[in-house]
All heavy atoms as an XYZ file, in Angstrom:
853
protein
N      14.511     -4.011      4.925
C      14.618     -5.205      4.101
C      13.456     -6.158      4.415
O      13.140     -6.402      5.566
C      15.954     -5.884      4.394
C      16.106     -7.221      3.750
S      17.546     -7.219      2.723
C      17.425     -8.826      2.032
N      12.846     -6.667      3.361
C      11.726     -7.600      3.505
C      12.214     -8.981      3.940
O      13.211     -9.473      3.438
C      11.037     -7.795      2.154
C      10.164     -6.696      1.720
C       9.512     -7.099      0.422
N      10.442     -6.934     -0.664
C      10.269     -6.105     -1.674
N       9.197     -5.388     -1.755
N      11.168     -6.009     -2.613
N      11.464     -9.600      4.819
C      11.716    -10.991      5.186
C      10.871    -11.846      4.255
O       9.656    -11.699      4.203
C      11.326    -11.225      6.645
C      11.501    -12.680      7.065
O      12.090    -13.458      6.304
O      11.042    -13.022      8.162
N      11.520    -12.720      3.519
C      10.794    -13.504      2.518
C      10.411    -14.903      2.998
O       9.823    -15.667      2.242
C      11.612    -13.592      1.233
O      12.813    -14.298      1.469
N      10.697    -15.264      4.240
C      10.434    -16.641      4.678
C       8.939    -16.967      4.684
O       8.543    -18.067      4.263
C      11.059    -16.917      6.045
O      10.606    -15.997      7.000
N       8.088    -16.063      5.131
C       6.644    -16.318      5.124
C       6.140    -16.416      3.687
O       5.366    -17.305      3.345
C       5.889    -15.225      5.893
C       4.399    -15.451      5.946
C       3.857    -16.455      6.740
C       3.534    -14.672      5.191
C       2.467    -16.667      6.786
C       2.161    -14.866      5.228
C       1.629    -15.875      6.029
N       6.594    -15.495      2.833
C       6.222    -15.530      1.414
C       6.651    -16.847      0.787
O       5.898    -17.469      0.039
C       6.844    -14.341      0.681
C       6.540    -14.269     -0.800
C       7.634    -14.777     -1.708
C       8.996    -14.225     -1.467
N      10.034    -14.850     -2.297
N       7.848    -17.322      1.107
C       8.330    -18.598      0.572
C       7.452    -19.757      1.040
O       7.170    -20.683      0.276
C       9.785    -18.844      0.980
C      10.740    -17.859      0.327
O      10.374    -17.233     -0.692
O      11.864    -17.709      0.849
N       7.012    -19.713      2.292
C       6.105    -20.734      2.827
C       4.780    -20.722      2.053
O       4.263    -21.775      1.667
C       5.860    -20.494      4.323
C       4.841    -21.428      4.921
C       5.114    -22.783      5.091
C       3.593    -20.952      5.323
C       4.170    -23.646      5.633
C       2.647    -21.802      5.876
C       2.938    -23.151      6.026
O       2.001    -24.003      6.563
N       4.239    -19.528      1.804
C       2.987    -19.409      1.047
C       3.164    -19.983     -0.352
O       2.322    -20.760     -0.829
C       2.514    -17.939      0.984
C       2.177    -17.405      2.377
C       1.344    -17.783      0.021
C       1.039    -18.107      3.077
N       4.247    -19.631     -1.024
C       4.485    -20.154     -2.378
C       4.607    -21.676     -2.366
O       4.124    -22.347     -3.276
C       5.731    -19.520     -2.988
C       5.599    -18.055     -3.391
C       6.943    -17.519     -3.881
C       4.524    -17.870     -4.446
N       5.236    -22.220     -1.333
C       5.340    -23.676     -1.207
C       3.953    -24.291     -1.023
O       3.625    -25.308     -1.639
C       6.255    -24.036     -0.034
C       6.478    -25.531      0.064
O       6.959    -26.128     -0.926
O       6.152    -26.114      1.122
N       3.125    -23.672     -0.195
C       1.757    -24.163      0.028
C       0.928    -24.101     -1.259
O       0.007    -24.895     -1.443
C       1.061    -23.341      1.119
C       1.589    -23.559      2.522
C       1.228    -24.924      3.063
O       1.917    -25.913      2.788
N       0.157    -24.998      3.799
N       1.249    -23.158     -2.147
C       0.482    -22.956     -3.374
C       1.135    -23.593     -4.604
O       0.766    -23.279     -5.737
C       0.286    -21.450     -3.620
C      -0.508    -20.705     -2.565
C      -0.562    -19.213     -2.907
C      -1.912    -21.279     -2.428
N       2.062    -24.496     -4.375
C       2.809    -25.102     -5.490
C       1.911    -25.811     -6.503
O       2.299    -25.971     -7.666
C       3.866    -26.062     -4.953
N       0.703    -26.217     -6.116
C      -0.205    -26.898     -7.036
C      -0.921    -25.939     -7.993
O      -1.599    -26.383     -8.916
C      -1.261    -27.702     -6.262
C      -0.651    -28.896     -5.537
O       0.473    -29.319     -5.899
O      -1.289    -29.403     -4.603
N      -0.774    -24.653     -7.789
C      -1.405    -23.662     -8.670
C      -0.457    -23.364     -9.822
O       0.728    -23.083     -9.609
C      -1.769    -22.377     -7.897
C      -2.859    -22.689     -6.870
C      -2.225    -21.280     -8.861
C      -3.270    -21.520     -6.026
N      -1.002    -23.394    -11.019
C      -0.203    -23.196    -12.226
C       0.460    -21.822    -12.228
O      -0.196    -20.811    -11.992
C      -1.093    -23.346    -13.454
C      -0.336    -23.257    -14.750
C      -1.252    -23.427    -15.937
C      -0.404    -23.407    -17.182
N      -1.035    -22.833    -18.311
N       1.760    -21.813    -12.486
C       2.537    -20.589    -12.688
C       2.392    -19.588    -11.541
O       2.281    -18.387    -11.763
C       2.152    -19.947    -14.030
C       3.158    -18.899    -14.488
O       4.324    -18.949    -14.042
O       2.768    -18.019    -15.273
N       2.372    -20.079    -10.302
C       2.279    -19.171     -9.153
C       3.667    -18.592     -8.875
O       4.673    -19.292     -8.964
C       1.684    -19.881     -7.904
C       2.641    -20.894     -7.316
C       1.267    -18.867     -6.859
N       3.694    -17.294     -8.601
C       4.957    -16.609     -8.349
C       4.691    -15.344     -7.550
O       3.537    -14.976     -7.340
C       5.661    -16.275     -9.660
C       4.873    -15.361    -10.553
C       5.452    -15.257    -11.968
N       4.528    -14.569    -12.845
C       4.355    -13.256    -12.902
N       5.052    -12.470    -12.122
N       3.487    -12.714    -13.727
N       5.761    -14.703     -7.116
C       5.614    -13.452     -6.375
C       6.496    -12.379     -6.985
O       7.483    -12.678     -7.664
C       5.976    -13.649     -4.904
O       7.363    -13.865     -4.776
N       6.113    -11.134     -6.741
C       6.907     -9.968     -7.123
C       6.942     -9.038     -5.927
O       5.912     -8.828     -5.266
C       6.226     -9.201     -8.268
C       6.451     -9.725     -9.641
C       5.866     -8.710    -10.620
C       5.864     -9.224    -12.033
N       5.192     -8.276    -12.942
N       8.102     -8.469     -5.662
C       8.207     -7.495     -4.594
C       7.373     -6.264     -4.907
O       7.326     -5.826     -6.057
N       6.677     -5.771     -3.903
C       5.899     -4.547     -4.058
C       5.866     -3.817     -2.731
O       5.597     -4.427     -1.699
C       4.484     -4.828     -4.564
C       3.668     -5.773     -3.708
S       2.029     -6.090     -4.361
C       1.167     -4.654     -3.752
N       6.158     -2.544     -2.744
C       6.179     -1.733     -1.540
C       6.949     -2.460     -0.448
O       8.094     -2.816     -0.643
C       4.763     -1.357     -1.115
C       3.950     -0.776     -2.246
C       2.889     -1.476     -2.784
C       4.281      0.449     -2.795
C       2.159     -0.948     -3.835
C       3.563      0.976     -3.854
C       2.502      0.285     -4.376
N       6.330     -2.748      0.683
C       7.047     -3.431      1.763
C       6.704     -4.916      1.819
O       7.038     -5.590      2.778
C       6.704     -2.778      3.105
O       5.320     -2.916      3.360
N       6.034     -5.429      0.787
C       5.639     -6.837      0.782
C       5.815     -7.474     -0.577
O       6.746     -7.134     -1.315
N       4.907     -8.385     -0.899
C       4.976     -9.139     -2.141
C       3.582     -9.282     -2.740
O       2.609     -9.471     -2.010
C       5.525    -10.554     -1.882
C       6.888    -10.570     -1.261
C       7.039    -10.589      0.110
C       8.020    -10.555     -2.058
C       8.299    -10.592      0.699
C       9.290    -10.556     -1.484
C       9.426    -10.578     -0.105
N       3.510     -9.216     -4.052
C       2.276     -9.521     -4.757
C       2.316    -10.962     -5.218
O       3.384    -11.468     -5.583
N       1.190    -11.651     -5.182
C       1.099    -13.032     -5.649
C       0.383    -13.068     -6.992
O      -0.653    -12.416     -7.163
C       0.354    -13.905     -4.644
C       1.016    -14.090     -3.290
C       0.131    -14.950     -2.393
C       2.389    -14.713     -3.426
N       0.928    -13.849     -7.902
C       0.397    -13.946     -9.258
C       0.244    -15.402     -9.664
O       1.034    -16.257     -9.271
C       1.359    -13.296    -10.267
C       1.507    -11.819    -10.092
C       2.343    -11.290     -9.110
C       0.823    -10.936    -10.910
C       2.482     -9.926     -8.951
C       0.960     -9.560    -10.759
C       1.799     -9.065     -9.777
O       1.935     -7.714     -9.620
N      -0.762    -15.643    -10.498
C      -0.893    -16.895    -11.248
C      -0.846    -16.457    -12.697
O      -1.797    -15.837    -13.190
C      -2.217    -17.593    -10.927
O      -2.386    -18.724    -11.760
N       0.263    -16.719    -13.370
C       0.463    -16.140    -14.689
C       0.514    -14.633    -14.542
O       1.282    -14.098    -13.745
N      -0.361    -13.924    -15.268
C      -0.418    -12.463    -15.181
C      -1.505    -11.978    -14.224
O      -1.717    -10.775    -14.083
C      -0.664    -11.882    -16.580
C       0.465    -12.157    -17.553
C       1.783    -11.567    -17.073
O       1.859    -10.412    -16.679
N       2.836    -12.375    -17.082
N      -2.199    -12.893    -13.576
C      -3.323    -12.533    -12.708
C      -2.828    -12.269    -11.286
O      -2.304    -13.155    -10.618
C      -4.401    -13.636    -12.703
C      -4.926    -13.860    -14.116
C      -5.533    -13.278    -11.748
C      -5.799    -15.089    -14.260
N      -3.020    -11.030    -10.837
C      -2.634    -10.600     -9.490
C      -3.779    -10.958     -8.540
O      -4.876    -10.431     -8.660
C      -2.383     -9.090     -9.506
C      -2.105     -8.494     -8.159
C      -1.032     -8.908     -7.401
C      -2.915     -7.486     -7.667
C      -0.765     -8.333     -6.156
C      -2.668     -6.902     -6.428
C      -1.580     -7.328     -5.678
N      -3.519    -11.868     -7.600
C      -4.606    -12.365     -6.752
C      -4.355    -12.269     -5.258
O      -5.261    -12.533     -4.459
C      -4.951    -13.817     -7.108
C      -3.909    -14.827     -6.679
C      -4.009    -15.482     -5.461
C      -2.830    -15.120     -7.495
C      -3.055    -16.415     -5.066
C      -1.878    -16.062     -7.122
C      -1.982    -16.697     -5.902
N      -3.154    -11.897     -4.834
C      -2.891    -11.865     -3.403
C      -1.761    -10.933     -3.020
O      -0.968    -10.507     -3.867
N      -1.709    -10.635     -1.737
C      -0.685     -9.762     -1.168
C      -0.133    -10.438      0.086
O      -0.902    -10.939      0.909
C      -1.278     -8.390     -0.783
C      -1.852     -7.678     -2.007
C      -0.232     -7.521     -0.074
C      -2.721     -6.468     -1.674
N       1.184    -10.428      0.217
C       1.840    -10.860      1.454
C       2.498     -9.622      2.035
O       3.333     -8.991      1.385
C       2.887    -11.960      1.193
C       3.638    -12.296      2.474
C       2.238    -13.205      0.617
N       2.085     -9.249      3.242
C       2.623     -8.056      3.896
C       2.692     -8.299      5.395
O       1.691     -8.713      6.013
C       1.717     -6.854      3.594
O       2.199     -5.700      4.214
N       3.844     -8.046      5.973
C       4.044     -8.222      7.424
C       3.589     -9.602      7.904
O       2.876     -9.715      8.907
C       3.308     -7.118      8.200
C       3.912     -5.744      7.955
O       5.145     -5.659      7.781
O       3.153     -4.763      7.931
N       3.981    -10.628      7.171
C       3.666    -12.020      7.515
C       2.169    -12.293      7.600
O       1.707    -13.117      8.397
C       4.348    -12.444      8.810
C       5.860    -12.551      8.649
O       6.339    -12.615      7.493
O       6.572    -12.580      9.661
N       1.399    -11.606      6.768
C      -0.036    -11.830      6.649
C      -0.339    -12.005      5.167
O       0.205    -11.288      4.327
C      -0.857    -10.650      7.221
C      -2.351    -10.885      7.058
C      -0.515    -10.426      8.689
N      -1.214    -12.969      4.856
C      -1.647    -13.208      3.484
C      -3.032    -12.618      3.292
O      -3.932    -12.844      4.109
C      -1.684    -14.711      3.190
C      -2.313    -15.130      1.858
C      -1.524    -14.569      0.669
C      -2.408    -16.651      1.776
N      -3.201    -11.864      2.216
C      -4.488    -11.287      1.832
C      -4.826    -11.789      0.432
O      -3.948    -11.808     -0.439
C      -4.417     -9.757      1.794
C      -4.023     -9.134      3.102
C      -2.686     -8.956      3.429
C      -4.980     -8.715      4.011
C      -2.312     -8.379      4.637
C      -4.617     -8.132      5.225
C      -3.281     -7.976      5.522
O      -2.914     -7.408      6.722
N      -6.066    -12.179      0.215
C      -6.502    -12.645     -1.096
C      -7.596    -11.752     -1.656
O      -8.369    -11.149     -0.909
C      -7.007    -14.095     -1.016
C      -5.955    -15.154     -0.701
C      -6.602    -16.525     -0.562
C      -4.844    -15.183     -1.743
N      -7.660    -11.702     -2.974
C      -8.653    -10.898     -3.696
C     -10.047    -11.463     -3.450
O     -10.263    -12.674     -3.519
C      -8.319    -10.930     -5.191
C      -9.293    -10.237     -6.085
C      -9.026     -8.782     -6.157
C      -9.895     -8.161     -7.259
N      -9.891     -6.737     -7.206
N     -10.987    -10.564     -3.160
C     -12.378    -10.962     -2.922
C     -13.306    -10.097     -3.770
O     -12.880     -9.104     -4.360
C     -12.778    -10.796     -1.441
O     -12.756     -9.410     -1.103
C     -11.864    -11.582     -0.511
N     -14.562    -10.476     -3.783
C     -15.605     -9.625     -4.343
C     -16.758     -9.629     -3.334
O     -16.635    -10.217     -2.254
C     -16.028    -10.084     -5.745
C     -16.593    -11.491     -5.784
O     -17.061    -12.032     -4.776
N     -16.548    -12.105     -6.951
N     -17.879     -9.015     -3.672
C     -18.969     -8.930     -2.702
C     -19.485    -10.307     -2.297
O     -19.902    -10.506     -1.162
C     -20.131     -8.074     -3.252
O     -20.499     -8.567     -4.534
C     -19.735     -6.623     -3.366
N     -19.416    -11.261     -3.196
C     -19.896    -12.611     -2.895
C     -18.894    -13.398     -2.035
O     -19.270    -14.022     -1.043
C     -20.162    -13.355     -4.208
C     -20.668    -14.761     -4.033
C     -20.897    -15.414     -5.381
C     -21.103    -16.902     -5.238
N     -21.052    -17.591     -6.522
N     -17.617    -13.369     -2.400
C     -16.622    -14.202     -1.700
C     -16.126    -13.579     -0.392
O     -15.603    -14.288      0.461
C     -15.412    -14.499     -2.612
O     -14.738    -13.270     -2.926
C     -15.842    -15.198     -3.889
N     -16.299    -12.273     -0.222
C     -15.820    -11.592      0.986
C     -16.444    -12.168      2.260
O     -15.810    -12.193      3.314
C     -16.111    -10.096      0.860
C     -15.727     -9.301      2.056
C     -15.806     -7.802      1.862
C     -17.063     -7.318      1.227
N     -17.131     -5.844      1.154
N     -17.664    -12.658      2.170
C     -18.373    -13.201      3.339
C     -17.595    -14.331      4.005
O     -17.581    -14.453      5.231
C     -19.767    -13.664      2.915
C     -20.641    -14.100      4.077
C     -22.068    -14.301      3.623
C     -23.020    -14.781      4.670
N     -22.650    -14.825      6.038
N     -16.932    -15.141      3.206
C     -16.118    -16.244      3.720
C     -15.072    -15.729      4.709
O     -14.728    -16.389      5.682
C     -15.451    -16.930      2.518
C     -14.579    -18.080      2.814
C     -13.962    -18.596      1.527
N     -14.031    -20.047      1.488
C     -13.540    -20.799      0.533
N     -12.977    -20.252     -0.517
N     -13.631    -22.104      0.581
N     -14.558    -14.553      4.461
C     -13.520    -13.943      5.288
C     -14.124    -13.210      6.493
O     -13.657    -13.376      7.617
C     -12.692    -12.960      4.446
C     -11.969    -13.620      3.297
C     -12.635    -13.934      2.112
C     -10.616    -13.929      3.376
C     -11.979    -14.536      1.050
C      -9.947    -14.531      2.319
C     -10.639    -14.836      1.161
O      -9.980    -15.444      0.123
N     -15.139    -12.400      6.223
C     -15.726    -11.605      7.309
C     -16.435    -12.486      8.335
O     -16.475    -12.147      9.511
C     -16.680    -10.529      6.762
O     -17.706    -11.145      5.988
C     -15.923     -9.510      5.911
N     -16.964    -13.624      7.903
C     -17.639    -14.541      8.831
C     -16.701    -15.079      9.907
O     -17.155    -15.494     10.971
C     -18.278    -15.710      8.077
C     -19.588    -15.341      7.402
O     -20.075    -14.202      7.604
O     -20.125    -16.189      6.656
N     -15.397    -15.103      9.610
C     -14.430    -15.587     10.595
C     -13.572    -14.441     11.148
O     -12.495    -14.660     11.705
C     -13.545    -16.736     10.025
C     -14.380    -17.987      9.820
C     -12.841    -16.330      8.752
N     -14.081    -13.207     10.991
C     -13.454    -12.052     11.619
C     -12.237    -11.477     10.922
O     -11.494    -10.692     11.528
N     -12.015    -11.819      9.659
C     -10.851    -11.313      8.946
C     -11.089     -9.877      8.487
O     -12.216     -9.476      8.220
C     -10.521    -12.200      7.742
C     -10.145    -13.631      8.115
S      -8.587    -13.769      9.050
C      -9.172    -13.919     10.732
N     -10.016     -9.125      8.402
C     -10.063     -7.697      8.068
C      -9.455     -7.450      6.683
O      -8.622     -8.221      6.218
C      -9.263     -6.890      9.101
C      -9.725     -7.099     10.517
C     -11.039     -6.419     10.780
C     -11.428     -6.538     12.237
N     -12.829     -6.524     12.444
N      -9.836     -6.319      6.055
C      -9.239     -5.979      4.758
C      -7.798     -5.494      4.921
O      -7.384     -5.089      6.014
C     -10.133     -4.858      4.236
C     -10.713     -4.236      5.452
C     -10.846     -5.352      6.465
N      -7.066     -5.534      3.818
C      -5.689     -5.056      3.788
C      -5.685     -3.542      3.959
O      -6.337     -2.819      3.214
C      -5.041     -5.447      2.458
C      -3.618     -4.975      2.304
C      -2.662     -5.265      3.264
C      -3.243     -4.262      1.185
C      -1.347     -4.844      3.113
C      -1.935     -3.839      1.016
C      -0.984     -4.133      1.979
N      -4.952     -3.068      4.960
C      -4.869     -1.635      5.256
C      -3.395     -1.250      5.416
O      -2.863     -1.289      6.520
C      -5.663     -1.301      6.505
N      -2.733     -0.914      4.304
C      -1.313     -0.579      4.403
C      -1.033      0.706      5.180
O       0.087      0.919      5.633
C      -0.875     -0.449      2.943
C      -2.122     -0.239      2.162
C      -3.226     -0.882      2.941
N      -2.058      1.551      5.349
C      -1.924      2.757      6.172
C      -3.302      3.103      6.727
O      -4.309      2.534      6.312
C      -1.387      3.927      5.338
O      -2.372      4.378      4.432
N      -3.328      4.038      7.661
C      -4.610      4.436      8.257
C      -5.562      5.024      7.224
O      -6.776      4.912      7.348
C      -4.383      5.450      9.375
C      -3.797      4.837     10.628
C      -3.657      5.859     11.743
O      -4.366      6.876     11.734
O      -2.826      5.615     12.635
N      -5.012      5.657      6.204
C      -5.831      6.330      5.199
C      -6.140      5.456      3.989
O      -6.929      5.844      3.142
C      -5.141      7.605      4.728
C      -5.027      8.646      5.826
C      -4.377      9.900      5.320
C      -4.290     10.922      6.434
N      -3.728     12.187      5.978
N      -5.494      4.316      3.887
C      -5.687      3.463      2.715
C      -6.145      2.072      3.148
O      -5.439      1.367      3.865
C      -4.388      3.357      1.912
C      -4.543      2.561      0.635
C      -3.227      2.454     -0.118
O      -2.166      2.601      0.442
N      -3.318      2.161     -1.397
N      -7.324      1.683      2.687
C      -7.852      0.344      2.955
C      -8.273     -0.250      1.620
O      -9.063      0.340      0.888
C      -9.059      0.395      3.917
C      -8.637      0.966      5.271
C      -9.652     -1.006      4.091
C      -9.780      1.200      6.228
N      -7.707     -1.406      1.295
C      -8.077     -2.102      0.060
C      -9.174     -3.101      0.408
O      -8.899     -4.201      0.875
C      -6.863     -2.803     -0.559
C      -5.685     -1.907     -0.919
C      -4.564     -2.722     -1.531
C      -6.109     -0.790     -1.853
N     -10.405     -2.722      0.174
C     -11.555     -3.510      0.623
C     -11.800     -4.766     -0.197
O     -12.697     -5.539      0.130
C     -12.802     -2.633      0.632
C     -12.713     -1.512      1.645
C     -13.934     -0.647      1.640
C     -13.772      0.487      2.630
N     -14.894      1.401      2.617
N     -11.012     -4.998     -1.231
C     -11.167     -6.222     -2.026
C     -10.093     -7.257     -1.719
O     -10.059     -8.312     -2.352
C     -11.165     -5.901     -3.525
C     -12.451     -5.232     -3.948
O     -13.505     -5.456     -3.371
N     -12.374     -4.386     -4.953
N      -9.205     -6.977     -0.765
C      -8.191     -7.948     -0.342
C      -8.369     -8.188      1.143
O      -8.259     -7.256      1.945
C      -6.772     -7.435     -0.644
C      -6.469     -7.471     -2.116
C      -6.809     -6.415     -2.933
C      -5.883     -8.590     -2.687
C      -6.566     -6.449     -4.299
C      -5.636     -8.639     -4.046
C      -5.977     -7.566     -4.843
O      -5.743     -7.622     -6.190
N      -8.637     -9.450      1.505
C      -8.898     -9.788      2.905
C      -7.878    -10.779      3.439
O      -7.396    -11.654      2.712
C     -10.310    -10.364      3.061
C     -11.322     -9.294      3.368
C     -11.806     -8.469      2.360
C     -11.769     -9.073      4.664
C     -12.717     -7.457      2.637
C     -12.680     -8.067      4.951
C     -13.149     -7.268      3.940
O     -14.037     -6.264      4.221
N      -7.603    -10.615      4.728
C      -6.689    -11.494      5.449
C      -7.214    -12.932      5.425
O      -8.414    -13.174      5.540
C      -6.594    -11.001      6.890
C      -5.656    -11.769      7.758
C      -5.580    -11.198      9.174
O      -6.209    -10.164      9.463
O      -4.900    -11.838      9.986
N      -6.284    -13.881      5.287
C      -6.623    -15.304      5.267
C      -6.357    -15.883      6.655
O      -5.289    -15.645      7.232
C      -5.778    -16.052      4.202
C      -6.078    -17.539      4.209
C      -6.028    -15.443      2.820
N      -7.320    -16.642      7.196
C      -7.114    -17.233      8.531
C      -5.894    -18.162      8.565
O      -5.614    -18.879      7.597
C      -8.398    -18.029      8.774
C      -9.400    -17.500      7.817
C      -8.629    -16.983      6.639
N      -5.207    -18.156      9.692
C      -4.001    -18.974      9.863
C      -4.268    -20.453      9.617
O      -3.452    -21.150      9.010
C      -3.447    -18.755     11.272
C      -2.060    -19.313     11.475
C      -1.509    -18.936     12.840
O      -1.686    -17.781     13.273
O      -0.894    -19.819     13.459
N      -5.422    -20.953     10.076
C      -5.719    -22.381      9.898
C      -5.894    -22.743      8.421
O      -5.625    -23.883      8.018
C      -6.929    -22.827     10.722
C      -8.209    -22.080     10.454
C      -8.386    -20.816     11.286
O      -7.435    -20.343     11.943
O      -9.501    -20.265     11.257
N      -6.310    -21.777      7.602
C      -6.414    -22.014      6.151
C      -5.017    -22.029      5.541
O      -4.698    -22.896      4.718
C      -7.307    -20.946      5.475
C      -7.248    -21.059      3.955
C      -8.741    -21.069      5.971
N      -4.174    -21.112      5.957
C      -2.805    -21.046      5.435
C      -2.070    -22.356      5.704
O      -1.324    -22.850      4.849
C      -2.052    -19.851      6.054
C      -2.637    -18.549      5.499
C      -0.556    -19.936      5.792
C      -2.136    -17.296      6.187
N      -2.285    -22.934      6.856
C      -1.571    -24.155      7.234
C      -2.166    -25.426      6.635
O      -1.588    -26.501      6.779
C      -1.503    -24.271      8.756
C      -0.602    -23.200      9.361
O       0.292    -22.688      8.652
O      -0.792    -22.865     10.547
N      -3.300    -25.317      5.962
C      -3.933    -26.462      5.301
C      -3.775    -26.271      3.792
O      -4.503    -25.498      3.183
C      -5.408    -26.538      5.695
C      -6.126    -27.705      5.067
O      -5.892    -28.070      3.914
N      -7.036    -28.298      5.814
N      -2.813    -26.970      3.208
C      -2.457    -26.764      1.795
C      -3.665    -26.844      0.868
O      -3.864    -25.969      0.027
C      -1.399    -27.779      1.375
C      -0.943    -27.611     -0.073
C       0.025    -28.696     -0.486
N       1.233    -28.656      0.287
C       2.409    -28.247     -0.196
N       2.510    -27.849     -1.429
N       3.467    -28.229      0.563
N      -4.478    -27.872      1.001
C      -5.632    -28.041      0.097
C      -6.622    -26.893      0.238
O      -7.140    -26.377     -0.750
C      -6.336    -29.372      0.358
C      -5.572    -30.572     -0.137
C      -6.306    -31.876      0.131
O      -7.526    -31.847      0.404
O      -5.655    -32.924      0.070
N      -6.886    -26.503      1.466
C      -7.832    -25.418      1.695
C      -7.281    -24.088      1.178
O      -7.996    -23.295      0.566
C      -8.181    -25.317      3.187
C      -9.416    -24.497      3.434
C      -9.923    -24.612      4.862
O      -9.294    -25.275      5.712
O     -10.974    -24.006      5.123
N      -5.985    -23.849      1.377
C      -5.379    -22.622      0.889
C      -5.409    -22.570     -0.638
O      -5.692    -21.520     -1.224
C      -3.947    -22.465      1.402
C      -3.248    -21.176      0.968
C      -4.033    -19.937      1.408
C      -1.828    -21.139      1.500
N      -5.150    -23.685     -1.283
C      -5.238    -23.732     -2.752
C      -6.669    -23.415     -3.189
O      -6.886    -22.646     -4.128
C      -4.749    -25.093     -3.301
C      -5.146    -25.281     -4.757
C      -3.236    -25.211     -3.139
N      -7.655    -23.970     -2.491
C      -9.059    -23.707     -2.819
C      -9.384    -22.218     -2.696
O      -9.963    -21.617     -3.603
C      -9.966    -24.544     -1.906
C     -11.440    -24.261     -2.141
O     -11.900    -24.432     -3.283
O     -12.128    -23.859     -1.178
N      -9.017    -21.614     -1.584
C      -9.280    -20.184     -1.368
C      -8.536    -19.350     -2.413
O      -9.068    -18.372     -2.923
C      -8.855    -19.761      0.038
C      -9.773    -20.185      1.148
C     -10.301    -21.434      1.349
C     -10.251    -19.382      2.221
N     -11.071    -21.437      2.488
C     -11.057    -20.199      3.038
C     -10.056    -18.057      2.585
C     -11.689    -19.721      4.190
C     -10.676    -17.582      3.730
C     -11.485    -18.407      4.525
N      -7.313    -19.739     -2.731
C      -6.505    -18.987     -3.691
C      -7.060    -19.113     -5.106
O      -7.074    -18.131     -5.858
C      -5.050    -19.457     -3.648
O      -4.499    -19.180     -2.373
N      -7.524    -20.299     -5.471
C      -8.124    -20.467     -6.798
C      -9.388    -19.629     -6.933
O      -9.662    -19.068     -7.994
C      -8.393    -21.939     -7.088
C      -7.113    -22.701     -7.380
C      -7.306    -24.194     -7.578
O      -8.338    -24.756     -7.128
O      -6.406    -24.805     -8.185
N     -10.144    -19.518     -5.856
C     -11.314    -18.645     -5.859
C     -10.877    -17.188     -6.066
O     -11.490    -16.445     -6.845
C     -12.067    -18.787     -4.535
C     -13.295    -17.899     -4.425
C     -13.995    -18.072     -3.083
O     -13.478    -17.552     -2.069
O     -15.045    -18.739     -3.062
N      -9.804    -16.768     -5.394
C      -9.293    -15.403     -5.546
C      -8.793    -15.160     -6.970
O      -8.990    -14.066     -7.529
C      -8.177    -15.145     -4.536
N      -8.173    -16.152     -7.569
C      -7.712    -16.039     -8.958
C      -8.894    -15.859     -9.898
O      -8.868    -15.006    -10.780
C      -6.860    -17.268     -9.357
C      -5.535    -17.253     -8.557
C      -6.593    -17.281    -10.859
C      -4.789    -18.575     -8.584
N      -9.940    -16.642     -9.670
C     -11.162    -16.493    -10.490
C     -11.748    -15.092    -10.347
O     -12.159    -14.482    -11.335
C     -12.220    -17.538    -10.093
C     -11.857    -18.939    -10.533
O     -10.961    -19.103    -11.378
O     -12.472    -19.884    -10.004
N     -11.806    -14.577     -9.124
C     -12.332    -13.231     -8.889
C     -11.459    -12.197     -9.624
O     -11.980    -11.323    -10.322
C     -12.391    -12.912     -7.370
C     -12.624    -11.428     -7.128
C     -13.461    -13.750     -6.698
N     -10.158    -12.318     -9.495
C      -9.237    -11.362    -10.116
C      -9.309    -11.429    -11.648
O      -9.151    -10.407    -12.325
C      -7.819    -11.608     -9.641
N      -9.550    -12.605    -12.185
C      -9.597    -12.782    -13.639
C     -10.858    -12.170    -14.256
O     -10.884    -11.880    -15.449
C      -9.513    -14.263    -13.990
N     -11.883    -11.961    -13.448
C     -13.169    -11.469    -13.952
C     -13.332     -9.967    -13.837
O     -14.448     -9.474    -13.870
C     -14.312    -12.165    -13.220
C     -14.400    -13.626    -13.549
C     -15.469    -14.305    -12.775
C     -15.481    -15.780    -13.126
N     -16.317    -16.560    -12.248
N     -12.256     -9.235    -13.697
C     -12.324     -7.774    -13.555
C     -13.189     -7.159    -14.619
O     -13.089     -7.394    -15.760
C     -10.928     -7.169    -13.667
C     -10.149     -7.294    -12.406
C      -8.901     -6.485    -12.589
C      -7.985     -6.530    -11.423
N      -6.802     -5.773    -11.642
């Protein structure tokens, strides 16, 4: 059974984003703004959608890509630093950037 308390905290932090919601997926949750899938919550870790330009923001502070198994690594979703998660304005900024990246597929 999934623990939703961390996901609920993330959704509360992102309340300023229009139509933000989550859907259960595998052992975690997908984050959406409207129909745009921009993030993953898995094992109490938040990952946001990146591209080659925005990924540097994550790798510069040592964040790793989402790896649900040893054989599967999603190189476009990167872990968000804890200090960003705890800063509502900064998390909204990072998330809006991820939404923009996801919308430009």
